[in-house]
C-alpha positions as CSV (number, residue, x, y, z in Angstrom):
1,X,-0.1,-0.1,-0.1
2,X,2.9,2.5,0.7
3,X,4.2,1.4,-2.5
4,X,1.5,2.3,-4.1
5,X,1.0,5.5,-2.4
6,X,4.6,6.7,-3.3
7,X,4.4,5.4,-6.7
8,X,1.1,7.6,-7.1
9,X,3.1,10.3,-5.4
10,X,6.3,10.2,-8.3
11,X,3.6,10.0,-11.1
12,X,1.3,13.3,-9.9
13,X,4.8,14.7,-9.4
14,X,6.7,14.4,-13.2
15,X,3.1,15.2,-14.8
16,X,3.1,18.4,-13.0
17,X,7.2,18.7,-13.8
18,X,6.6,17.8,-17.7
19,X,2.9,19.5,-18.3
20,X,4.3,22.8,-16.5
21,X,3.4,25.8,-19.0
22,X,5.8,28.5,-19.0
23,X,5.2,32.4,-19.7
24,X,7.9,31.8,-22.6
25,X,5.7,30.1,-25.1
26,X,2.6,32.5,-24.8
27,X,4.2,34.3,-27.2
28,X,3.1,31.5,-29.5
29,X,-0.7,33.0,-29.1
30,X,-0.4,36.2,-30.8
31,X,-2.6,36.9,-33.2
32,X,-0.3,38.6,-35.6
33,X,3.4,37.5,-35.0
34,X,5.4,38.6,-38.2
35,X,4.8,41.5,-40.0
36,X,4.1,41.7,-43.5
37,X,5.9,43.2,-46.3
38,X,4.5,46.3,-46.7
39,X,4.6,47.3,-42.5
40,X,8.1,46.3,-41.9
41,X,9.8,48.7,-41.7
42,X,7.0,51.5,-41.2
43,X,8.5,52.2,-37.7
44,X,11.5,54.2,-39.0
45,X,11.0,57.2,-40.9
46,X,13.2,57.6,-44.4
47,X,15.5,60.3,-42.6
48,X,16.3,57.7,-39.6
49,X,17.1,55.1,-42.2
50,X,19.1,57.2,-44.5
51,X,21.5,58.7,-41.1
52,X,21.6,55.0,-40.2
53,X,22.8,54.1,-43.7
54,X,25.0,56.7,-43.5
55,X,26.3,55.9,-40.3
56,X,27.6,52.5,-41.1
57,X,28.9,53.9,-44.0
58,X,30.9,56.3,-41.9
59,X,32.1,53.3,-39.2
60,X,33.1,51.1,-41.8
61,X,35.7,53.2,-43.1
62,X,36.5,54.4,-40.0
63,X,37.5,51.1,-38.7
64,X,40.7,51.3,-35.8
65,X,43.2,49.1,-36.9
66,X,43.0,46.4,-34.2
67,X,39.5,45.6,-35.3
68,X,40.8,45.8,-39.2
69,X,43.6,43.4,-38.1
70,X,41.7,40.7,-36.4
71,X,39.2,40.7,-39.6
72,X,42.3,39.7,-41.7
73,X,42.7,37.5,-39.2
74,X,39.3,35.3,-38.5
75,X,39.6,35.3,-42.9
76,X,42.9,33.0,-42.5
77,X,42.2,30.1,-40.9
78,X,45.7,29.5,-39.1
79,X,45.7,32.6,-37.7
80,X,42.4,32.1,-36.0
81,X,43.5,29.1,-34.2
82,X,46.6,30.9,-33.0
83,X,44.5,33.8,-31.8
84,X,42.6,31.4,-29.7
85,X,45.6,30.8,-27.8
86,X,47.4,33.8,-27.7
87,X,45.3,36.7,-28.7
88,X,44.6,38.4,-32.0
89,X,47.7,40.6,-31.6
90,X,49.8,38.0,-31.5
91,X,49.0,35.6,-34.4
92,X,48.4,39.0,-36.6
93,X,52.0,39.7,-35.9
94,X,53.4,36.0,-36.5
95,X,51.6,35.7,-39.9
96,X,50.8,39.2,-41.3
97,X,53.3,41.6,-40.6
98,X,56.2,39.3,-41.2
99,X,55.3,38.3,-44.6
100,X,55.3,42.5,-45.1
101,X,58.7,42.7,-43.8
102,X,58.0,44.8,-41.0
103,X,59.7,44.1,-37.4
């Protein structure tokens, strides 16, 4: 009798744990979870979009040297593996500065 009671309590706990409804899954109950193409960019005005594109161009053209070095190193597999151990600065110095004859 005790084992039957213990088994039923364990089964009830298992059901409660497995059937718990979290609030994260409530997002799927929204009526319209996605915007259509026509309304997708309406939250930004054309002037804001233009300003954001201009700022992105400026950021791309005025990257710091360490960022350019890191991107060059990420494109070369051996350099990237070396960087995981010793850092991107040391990896860039080993694989790219020596090739140019810089010291």
